[in-house]
C-alpha atoms as one frame of an Amber mdcrd trajectory, in Angstrom:
protein
  73.643 101.862  62.847  77.554 103.034  62.344  78.137 105.890  60.804  82.118
 106.167  59.746  83.755 109.303  58.583  87.126 109.528  57.179  89.487 111.851
  57.303  93.469 113.245  56.667  93.904 112.713  53.301  95.997 115.057  50.863
  98.638 115.115  48.502 101.794 115.161  49.679 105.146 113.833  47.658 106.337
 110.329  47.249 108.645 109.469  50.291 105.919 111.893  52.334 103.914 110.588
  55.325 100.010 110.761  56.376  98.179 110.212  58.906  94.163 109.061  57.970
  91.804 108.665  60.874  88.409 106.661  60.699  85.328 108.749  63.317  82.823
 106.280  64.172  79.314 107.411  66.237  76.005 105.270  66.401  77.891 102.997
  68.772  81.263 101.877  69.821  83.728 100.575  67.769  85.382  97.920  70.211
  83.129  95.208  69.245  84.271  95.879  65.539  87.080  94.764  63.841  88.459
  97.827  61.617  89.558  97.286  58.195  91.291 100.108  55.655  90.969  99.839
  52.017  91.509 101.571  48.731  90.456 101.979  45.869  92.412 103.862  42.672
  90.357 104.976  39.271  89.826 101.597  37.225  90.590  99.158  39.732  88.948
  97.078  42.209  88.479  98.304  45.946  91.573  96.136  47.980  92.465  95.770
  51.156  95.180  97.511  53.271  95.100  97.004  57.034  93.064  95.730  59.822
  92.704  95.930  63.407  90.951  93.498  66.184  88.519  94.724  68.824  90.927
  95.365  70.984  93.569  96.021  69.179  96.270  93.607  69.339  95.556  91.769
  66.440  96.745  93.809  63.101  97.463  92.392  59.776  98.646  94.495  56.650
  98.447  93.306  52.280 102.495  92.807  51.829 102.744  96.131  49.759 102.038
  98.094  52.775 104.286  96.575  55.899 106.393  98.259  56.883 105.525 101.454
  55.734 101.775 101.582  57.185 100.834 101.370  60.897  97.159 100.845  61.682
  95.992 101.509  65.180  92.714 102.393  67.251  91.364 104.372  70.406  88.470
 102.901  71.371  88.181 105.576  74.279  87.766 108.163  71.091  85.699 105.921
  69.086  88.580 106.104  66.325  90.953 104.036  64.153  94.260 105.460  62.281
  96.362 104.367  59.453  99.387 106.196  59.598 101.093 105.995  56.017 104.716
 106.621  55.869 107.666 106.301  53.205 104.494 106.656  50.202 104.935 106.362
  46.511 102.925 107.159  43.828 101.255 103.902  43.569  99.796 104.065  46.684
  97.330 107.260  45.093  93.657 106.243  45.929  90.915 106.877  47.751  91.396
 105.244  51.065  87.942 104.123  53.347  87.576 102.763  56.723  85.289  99.959
  57.276  83.962  97.544  59.789  82.276  94.666  60.571  82.039  92.375  63.781
  84.779  89.448  64.317  86.240  87.968  61.443  88.614  87.787  58.109  90.223
  91.154  57.750  90.789  90.903  54.365  87.605  90.493  52.393  85.451  93.411
  51.040  82.343  92.078  50.867  82.620  90.792  54.982  82.405  94.432  55.819
  79.068  96.342  56.904  79.564  99.421  57.607  81.919 102.167  55.054  83.173
 105.364  55.676  82.552 108.170  52.494  86.751 107.892  51.828  89.158 110.333
  51.764  91.934 110.965  48.633  95.611 110.310  49.287  97.318 111.320  45.985
 101.038 111.037  46.012 103.172 112.495  43.818 106.328 111.151  42.223
């Protein structure tokens, strides 16, 4: 059983940056595809970014391409999401998630979830 803890959220002005971290315990995450998702109030949870177990393959939703970067350090059992050039519409609770190798973007395909960390961007 993998447990995920998301940290790093906060309040930032538009154009600013944040780095989110997701620390895993209960087993090595190197075998898992890892994803970041977000959910704004009244909205469905949506895919943001995903990374393969090796870290070599990455995938982003179009709205964050060129602004967000996903990375992982398997030795530290940690996945990161670097958020740059933040916009008001990026405001949401951000969640990391883990699944065995497969599709990056399908919410229901992930088996393990963090508790979420709030990102608020002021305009």
